[in-house]
N, C-alpha and C positions, 0 to 999 in steps of 0.2 A: 377456105381458109383464114381468111380476113375476120370472119364472121365467126370461126371458132376461136381466134385469137380475143375478138372483142367481147365474146362471151367469159372468156377464160379472166379476163381484166376486172369486169362488170362482178365476176364471182368473189375475185380477190377484194374486191375493194368493200364489196357489202359484207365479207366475214373481218374487214379491219374496223368498220363502224362498229360490228357487233361486239367486238372487241373491246373497243372504247364504252358503249352503253355500260358494258358490264363494271368495266373498273370504275365508270362514274357511279354508277349505282352502287357497288362497294365503297366508295371514299364518300359518298353521302351517307352511308349505312356509319361508317366506321365514324364520320363525323358527330352523327348525331349521338352515338354511345360515348363519346370523347367529352363531347359537352354535357351530357347527362352524369357522368363522374365527375366531371368538373362539377356540377353544381353540388355534388355530395359532399367531397372532401376538399372542396378548394373553393378560392372565391370566384363569384359568380362573373363571368364577363361582359360585360355591356351590351345588350344586343342577341346575345347569345341562344336564338332561339332554334329550334329544331327544324330541319331543313324536310320537307315533304318529299316523296319521291318526285320524281321526275313528271311521270305523266299526270301527277294531281295540280301540277303548277299552272298557272294561265300561261298562256303560251309566250306573252311578252317576256317572262320570267324563266324560261327555260333554259338549258345550257345548250350552247351554239352545237347544233348536230352536222359538225365537219369532220370527214373522214382525216383530213388531210392534217387535222389538228391533233396536237398532243393534250392533256388534262388541262385546264385552266388553272394559272398560276394561283388567280384571286382565291380563288376556292379551296387549293390547297393552304395557302396562307389561313385561311380562317380555319380551316380545319385543325394545322398544327398550332395556332393561338388555343384553342380549346383545349388539344395535348398536354402542349405546355403549361397548362395552369390547372391540368388536374392533379389532384393529391389524394393520398390514401386515408380513405374514409373512418371516422373513430367506429369502434362497436357499437356505440349506440346510434351513431347515424344509421348505420347497416343496418342494424335491429330495425329501425323504423321504418327505413325503405323497403325492406322484406314485407313487413305487415300492410302497409300502403299498396306497396306497386308488386301483382303479379310477376311480371317480367322483370326483376330487381337484379335476377341474375346475370343480364345483358347490360345492367348500368353500372358493376362491380369495377373498380379502376385496373384490375389487372385482367378482365374479360377485355373491356374498354382497347387498353393498349394492344393485347394480341389484334383484336381487330382493325385497329387502327394500322398496326405495321402489316397487316394483310394488304391495307387498303392501296398503303402506298407502294406496295410490293405490285399489284394490281395496276395502280396508274403508272409505274415505271416499266412493266411488261405490254400496258396498251400504250406507250411511248412509242419504245422500243418496234412494237409490230408496225405502227402505222407511219414511224419516219424513219425508221433503221437506228442502228448505233448514238446517229447524232441527238436524233428523239428520245433516248435512252439518258445519256448525259444531258441535257438540258431537262428532263424530268427532274432526275435524281437534284443538279444544281437548285431548282427552286424549290423541290422538297426541303433541303438543307437551308436554304436561306429563310423559308418559311418557318422552319423547326428554330432557329436560333431567334426569330424574329418574335414567335410567342412565347419561349423562356423569356427573353428581355421584358418583354411587356408584362408579361404574369408576375417577374420581379419587380415590376416598378411600380404595378397595381396593389401588390402587397404593401411596398414602403408606405404610398401614400394613405391606404388603409390603417395601415398601423400609427400613420403621424394625424390622421383624423381621430383615433380612438384614443390616442395620447392627449389630444386637445379636448376631446368632449369629456374625458376623464377629469381632466383640470377642471373645465367651466363646471363640472359637476360638484366639485368637493373645495370649490374657492369662490371669495367675495367677488364679485364684479369689479367694484369700486376701489378695494383696497391690494386686492391681490393676495389678503391672506387666506385660512381657511374657513370656509363657513361654521356655522354653528355643528350643523349634523355630522361634519367632518372632523372639529375639535373632538367634539363629544367621545365619536367612536375613538379616537387615537388617546384621547384620557382613560375611556374604559379598557384599551389593550393594556396601557401601563399600570392602571391600578390593579389588574389582574396579575400581572406581571410582578409587580411588587407584592401582592398579597404572597405568593408563590416564592418569589426568592427572600424578602425580607428586605428589601432593597429602599430607602429612604424616595419618596416621591413630594413633589411640591406643586403647588400651583399658585399663579399672581391674577387677579381678577383687577382691572383697572377701569377707570371710567373719568374722560375727560372732565375739568371741573367747568359749570358755567357754559355747555357746549349750546344751547337752547339761546343762550344769548348771542352766541358769534354768528348762529343762523338768522337771529333777528336783527343784528346790526350791522352783516355783512352778506348777507346772503347765505341760499343754500348750497352755491356753487362754492363761495368761499369754505364753507364747512366741507364741502365734500375734498378741497386740496387740503383743510389743516389733518383729517382722518387719514387723507395718503401719506402725509408726511409725517405725522404721528407713529405709523404703520412702518414706513420705513426708518425712523429712529429706534422703534424698539427693535426691529431685526438685526440691527449695527448690534446689539447688546448679547444676543443668543448664540446657542451652540448650533452645532448642524442637528443632535439630537434631541434637540427642543422643538417645539411647536406653539404655534400662536395663530389664535382664529379670534373672529368677529364673534363676537357672544350675543350683542344686541345694537341695538342704533350706534350709542357711542360707546361700548362697554366693548373690552379686549381681554381674552382669558388665554394663559399662556400656562403650559404644562413643563414641569422642569423634571426629566426621569434622573434618578439617581443623584438627589439633590435634599440635602437636608435644611430644615427651615432657617438655620443661621446663614446660611449661603444664598438660601433665596429670598432673605430680605436684603442681602446686600446687590442681589439683581435689579430687586424693585426699585431699590433706591438709587441705582443708575439710571436706571430708565428714568424716574422722576427727575433727576437732574438734567438729561438730556433733553426732555420734552421743554423745560421750562428755560434753560439756558438761553434760548437763540428765539423770538419770535418766528411765526409761520409766513412766508413770502406769501403772498398772492396776488391777482390781476387789481384786488379792490385795496392792497396797502400791507403792511405788515400786521398778525394777528398774535397777538398775546395767548399762549396756552399753558395751562397747569395740567395735572392730571393728581387722582388719588388711588391708591392700589392697596388691596387689600391681600395678605399672604395666607396659607394654610399650607402647612405641612404632614407629614407623618413620616417620622423619623425613624422610629422602629413598629411598621406596621404588621398584622396580623391577618386582618381582615378590612383590605380599602374599600370601602363601599363611595363609588364616585359624586354620587349624589349629597354623601353628607361631606364630603371634603370640601365642594363646591359650595355648600351650606355654609360652612365654617369660612371659607374665604371671601363670600358675601358680606358677611357679618363683620370679619376684619375691616371692608370696603366702606361700611356703611359708620363704622365707629370714626376712621379716617377722615370723613364726611364731618360729624358730628364736630371732630377735633377742630377742625378749621379748614380744611380740603388742603393739597398741595401737599400731602404727606403719604408715609406709609405705615400700616397697623399691621400687626401678624395675630394669627391664632392658631394654636397648637391643635392637630387633629391626634384623637384620642382611639380611633378604632384598632 
């Protein structure tokens, strides 16, 4: 009689072990599908590699095979992180996946979610079978915490990624020394405004400024002092401009300013105000105060029909050289007739 009872207990233990193994395999499969979906539609999680079947793992890396334990909370946490970060894939991404992966149907977000839910239910059932009601409650609590943690981690990673993208975009479009737009960015802005002005017939003006005798500043005070002058002049220019205006570093010590919806007469006043701000107070540096002046050329299309940005810049450049020839530290104007 005792032997029959022992055989019955062994048989029950064996069945519980088989149920737990089946639940673990289902959870691993669901995890792999969830992670695949996150690669397609969401931000990849660091270290989110596919898990091999348990029988392909090294012995030291296999899950603990103990019939008295519920599914591992760590494995559930890793699974829920992948689930929380998965998002809907775009049509283009799904099409690319279908072409490259014959099993892409299993990596679709909806299918992955269904498999994930199935894995969760299987894990809960295994916990209930192995440990009874207490195991069910513990398993469900662990899964809920893992899900919440995965969602929070996913949101934090998304915010970090967005912030990193903003920083990269700023660095790609701005001069690292002055913080102004770089040459490519300011010309892109000018091209957009020139096209807009041609369509709406709104006036458009630009100012091209060049620091006077800047080579002497570098020679007499050093290049670090010259850098300080460029930064301070850029700051003073920004104090005059509106939010819709744009200023960029055109070349070494040359600055290009774009003034949308601004006629020539008003642009000359803006240039004169910049000239005064630059010249009225020396720039302070570690080697002493450095007097600085600037010459500016203004070009404007008051009644544009077809604004060509290269021709507008050429007109401002001619005005700038005229200001240099006439003695520097002054503003010259050139009307654009395009």
